[in-house]
C-alpha positions in Angstrom: 30.7 -33.9 -37.5 27.4 -33.1 -36.1 26.3 -32.2 -32.3 22.7 -33.0 -31.6 21.1 -31.8 -28.3 18.3 -34.2 -27.0 16.1 -34.4 -24.0 13.5 -37.2 -23.4 15.6 -40.3 -24.2 14.7 -42.1 -21.2 11.2 -42.9 -23.3 10.3 -45.0 -25.8 10.1 -42.4 -28.6 13.5 -40.8 -27.2 15.2 -44.3 -27.6 13.8 -44.8 -31.3 15.6 -41.1 -31.7 18.8 -42.4 -30.6 18.8 -45.8 -32.8 18.0 -43.2 -35.8 20.9 -40.7 -34.8 23.6 -43.1 -34.1 22.9 -44.9 -37.5 24.9 -41.6 -39.0 28.7 -42.0 -37.7 28.5 -38.2 -38.0 26.6 -37.6 -35.2 27.2 -37.1 -31.8 24.8 -36.5 -29.0 24.6 -34.0 -26.2 21.8 -35.5 -23.7 19.8 -34.1 -21.1 18.9 -37.1 -18.4 17.4 -36.3 -14.9 19.1 -38.0 -12.0 15.9 -40.6 -11.4 16.0 -44.4 -11.5 14.3 -44.1 -15.0 17.3 -41.4 -16.0 20.2 -43.6 -14.8 18.4 -46.6 -16.7 18.4 -45.1 -19.8 22.0 -43.9 -19.3 23.7 -47.6 -18.8 21.6 -48.4 -22.2 22.6 -45.2 -24.0 25.9 -45.5 -23.4 26.3 -48.9 -24.5 25.1 -48.0 -27.9 26.8 -44.2 -28.1 30.2 -44.8 -26.1 32.2 -41.9 -27.0 29.8 -40.3 -29.3 27.7 -38.9 -26.6 27.8 -36.3 -23.7 25.1 -36.9 -20.8 24.7 -33.8 -18.8 22.6 -34.4 -15.4 19.9 -31.9 -15.0 15.9 -31.0 -15.5 14.7 -28.7 -18.4 13.0 -26.3 -16.2 16.4 -25.5 -15.3 18.0 -22.4 -17.2 21.7 -23.2 -16.3 21.0 -27.6 -17.4 19.3 -26.0 -20.4 22.4 -23.9 -21.4 24.7 -26.3 -21.1 23.0 -28.2 -23.2 22.9 -26.1 -26.1 26.0 -24.4 -25.4 28.2 -24.8 -28.5 31.8 -25.9 -27.4 
């Protein structure tokens, strides 16, 4: 299984990227989303597509610790 970390999924390109990545059943996603109305809406839409193959980290890309969580390998 491949773990892919991704940011910017609440936008148009991010949504298209998730669709493309989820086409391969071997991919798992780790997503960084901000706790905004748009981020929460994106989370609900993504959750329908990815279910058990995603992990969401709510945070901000400008925060070092949030980026560290996004990039840490289990």
